[in-house]
C-alpha positions as CSV (number, residue, x, y, z in Angstrom):
1,M,24.4,57.8,10.2
2,A,22.9,58.5,13.6
3,P,24.8,60.5,16.3
4,V,26.9,58.5,18.8
5,V,27.6,59.6,22.4
6,I,31.4,60.3,22.8
7,S,31.3,62.1,26.2
8,R,28.8,61.8,29.1
9,V,28.4,63.9,32.2
10,E,26.9,61.9,35.1
11,P,24.0,63.5,36.9
12,T,24.4,64.6,40.5
13,Y,21.3,63.9,42.7
14,E,21.5,66.6,45.3
15,S,17.8,67.4,44.5
16,C,17.0,63.8,45.6
17,A,18.7,64.0,48.9
18,N,15.4,63.6,50.8
19,E,14.1,60.7,48.7
20,K,14.9,57.0,48.9
21,N,14.9,54.5,46.1
22,V,13.7,56.8,43.4
23,W,13.9,55.5,39.8
24,G,12.6,56.0,36.3
25,F,13.1,55.8,32.6
26,P,12.7,59.3,31.3
27,I,12.4,59.6,27.5
28,L,14.0,62.8,26.1
29,E,14.2,64.4,22.7
30,A,16.9,66.7,21.5
31,I,18.5,68.1,18.4
32,I,22.1,67.0,18.0
33,D,23.7,69.7,16.0
34,E,26.4,69.6,13.4
35,R,29.1,70.0,16.1
36,G,27.6,67.2,18.3
37,Q,26.2,69.4,20.9
38,V,22.7,68.9,22.5
39,R,20.2,71.5,21.6
40,N,16.5,72.0,22.4
41,L,16.4,69.2,24.9
42,R,12.9,68.3,26.2
43,L,11.3,65.7,28.2
44,L,8.8,63.5,26.4
45,K,8.0,61.1,29.3
46,P,8.4,62.5,32.7
47,V,9.6,60.8,35.8
48,H,10.1,61.8,39.5
49,P,10.8,65.6,39.6
50,C,14.1,65.3,41.5
51,L,15.4,63.0,38.9
52,E,14.5,65.4,36.1
53,K,16.3,68.2,38.0
54,A,19.4,66.1,38.0
55,I,19.5,64.6,34.6
56,L,18.5,67.4,32.3
57,P,21.5,69.6,33.1
58,A,23.8,66.6,32.8
59,I,22.5,65.6,29.4
60,R,22.8,69.1,28.1
61,Q,26.6,68.7,28.6
62,W,26.8,65.4,26.7
63,R,28.8,65.5,23.4
64,F,28.1,63.3,20.3
65,K,29.8,62.4,17.1
66,P,27.4,64.2,14.9
67,G,24.9,62.5,12.6
68,T,25.9,62.5,9.0
69,L,24.2,62.6,5.6
70,N,26.3,61.8,2.6
71,G,29.4,62.1,4.8
72,K,28.5,65.6,6.0
73,P,27.5,66.5,9.6
74,V,23.8,67.4,9.9
75,P,21.5,68.3,12.8
76,V,19.4,65.2,13.8
77,I,16.4,64.9,16.0
78,F,17.5,62.3,18.6
79,N,15.4,60.4,21.2
80,L,17.1,59.1,24.3
81,T,15.8,56.8,27.0
82,V,17.8,56.8,30.3
83,N,17.7,54.3,33.2
84,I,18.0,56.3,36.4
85,H,18.0,54.7,39.9
86,Y,18.8,56.8,43.0
87,R,19.1,54.9,46.3
């Protein structure tokens, strides 16, 4: 079974304060460990730098129901695409 998001932290876009109508669809990769925590988060498809500064710290705080194999929690490589739009 794949990991499932159970708790999200929304990004704060202070780094985008001087920007208008910035958007993107960053693709990220992380390991979701046996406790459902995000590890080794990295950006596979970059977007606007101010969005990256906002979203990476937020996603590091997300929590997941861990992935399982034969009913036991296991670390899973997880790809995530996020729709971001700052106005």
